[in-house]
C-alpha positions, 0 to 999 in steps of 0.5 A, a space after each residue: 358176228 353172232 351178236 343176239 343168237 340163241 345158243 344151246 350148250 350141252 356140256 359137263 359140269 366143271 371148270 373146263 368151259 367156265 371162260 368159254 361160256 362166259 364168252 358166249 353169254 356176253 351178247 347172246 342168250 345161252 342155255 346150259 344143261 349138263 346131259 345130252 337128255 336134258 339137251 333134247 328135252 330143251 331143244 324139243 320145246 324150244 327149237 324155234 329159238 335156238 340157232 346153234 347147239 354146242 355139245 362136248 365131244 366127250 359126252 357125244 363120244 360116250 353116247 356113241 353120238 346118239 344125241 347127235 344123230 337124234 337131232 340131225 335126223 329130226 326135220 324140226 331141227 334141219 336148220 340148226 347146226 351142231 358144234 362139237 367143243 373140247 378142252 383138249 385138241 382133237 384126236 383121230 377118233 374124234 373125226 368121225 364126228 363130221 360123218 355123224 352130223 357135227 358142222 364144226 369142232 372148236 377148242 377153247 380158248 380161242 379169240 373172240 373174232 374166230 370163235 364168233 365167225 366159225 359159229 356164224 359160218 356153221 349157222 349160215 351153212 345149215 341155213 343154205 341147206 334149208 335154201 336148197 330144200 326150198 329150191 327143190 319145192 320151187 321146182 314143182 311150180 309151173 313157173 320158173 323162178 330165178 335170181 340174179 346178182 348185181 351184174 345180171 348173172 344168174 345165181 340160180 334157176 328153178 328150171 332149165 327152160 329149153 331155149 338155153 344154149 347148154 351144149 353137151 355137158 351134163 354138168 352145165 350150170 346157168 350160175 354165173 352166166 348172163 342171158 347173152 351167154 345162155 340163150 339161143 335167141 340173142 334178140 330176146 337175150 339182149 332184151 333181157 339183159 337190157 331190162 336187167 340193166 335198167 332195174 339195177 340202175 333205177 331200182 324199178 322192176 318190170 313185166 313183159 312178154 316175149 315170143 320164142 320159136 324153138 324147134 318149130 314151136 311158137 311160145 309166149 313167156 311173161 317175164 316179171 322181174 323186181 329188184 332185190 335191195 341190200 340194207 342200204 337201199 342199193 340194188 344187189 340183185 334181181 328176182 324174177 319168174 317166167 310164166 308160159 302164157 302161150 294160150 292167152 297171148 295166142 287168143 289175144 292175137 286171134 281176137 285182135 285184143 291187146 
């Protein structure tokens, strides 16, 4: 699961982690340092290649988690998880590590599939956090960008446009819903759903313009949709955007131009 990852290990010298290090080194590039100071210097110079940092909980505790805090607070390392490791079961005192930014706590020895999966999960969780940061930036664009799964259900949308049937629930989310469930304009909702089904079945994108009349306001929205494929070439979802082209479409209709 984590084959080919670059792992920085900040562990004290001694026999406690010999087998653990050998296990990780087998299919991955690993760099072992013995102090947190060395760990930060290496990460400072090579953060672009490091996927995960593994630190001995005793070293972290002795420095009052200064290394952990320093790494977690630096934007350059935002996507790099830190995993605590200990030769002994964690104590109640150790549990503070999660408040300091530790992603997981591992006590060797443990089966390789479990170890691999937990490190992979930590990396993926950090990647997801970075995704949400990107999502926040996308919200600044004037267009609306959204993703759907292979059942034409929304995964996320950068904006909730005003043509949605959101009701009064402040915690309402578009995630997991189709256009038929969320749009008040059922004709355009059906058109969107049918377009999604064609993309999923044919693997070909589409572009079209719809007219919306909501609260006495006429708008024209351009919908651009493209399929997203998995490693086997099968459509696993749709990426799309909505552009407000009201001014251009109104001008076209006034001048009789298509």
